[in-house]
C-alpha positions in Angstrom: 1.6 -13.3 26.5 2.9 -13.7 22.5 3.5 -10.1 20.3 2.3 -11.2 16.9 3.2 -9.1 14.2 0.6 -7.3 12.5 -0.2 -8.5 8.9 -1.2 -5.3 7.0 0.5 -3.4 4.6 -0.6 0.2 3.2 0.6 2.0 0.2 0.1 5.6 -0.6 -0.9 6.3 -4.6 -1.5 8.8 -6.2 -4.2 8.0 -9.5 -3.0 7.5 -12.4 0.9 8.7 -12.1 2.0 4.9 -10.2 -0.4 2.8 -9.6 1.0 0.0 -11.6 4.6 0.3 -10.3 3.0 0.3 -6.7 0.5 -1.6 -7.2 2.7 -4.4 -8.7 5.2 -4.4 -6.3 3.1 -4.1 -3.1 0.5 -6.8 -3.9 4.1 -9.1 -5.0 5.0 -8.3 -1.1 1.4 -8.7 0.6 1.5 -12.3 -1.2 5.1 -12.9 0.1 4.3 -12.1 3.7 0.8 -13.2 3.7 -0.5 -10.1 4.4 -3.8 -7.8 4.0 -2.8 -4.7 1.2 -4.6 -1.4 2.0 -4.1 1.6 -0.9 -4.7 4.8 0.3 -5.0 7.8 -2.3 -3.2 10.4 -1.3 -5.1 13.6 -2.5 -2.6 16.7 -3.8 -4.1 20.3 -3.5 -2.5 22.2 -5.6 -4.1 25.2 -5.2 -1.8 25.7 -1.7 
């Protein structure tokens, strides 16, 4: 039985602060590794 690495990259982003920079870098990394890219929206609760 062989072990295969996962081909998924997950990135947490806060809209609209860093979506362009992280999205660009993450998409290039995903293309280079032939991986799927998942963007997670990180919600910050400022009331706490």
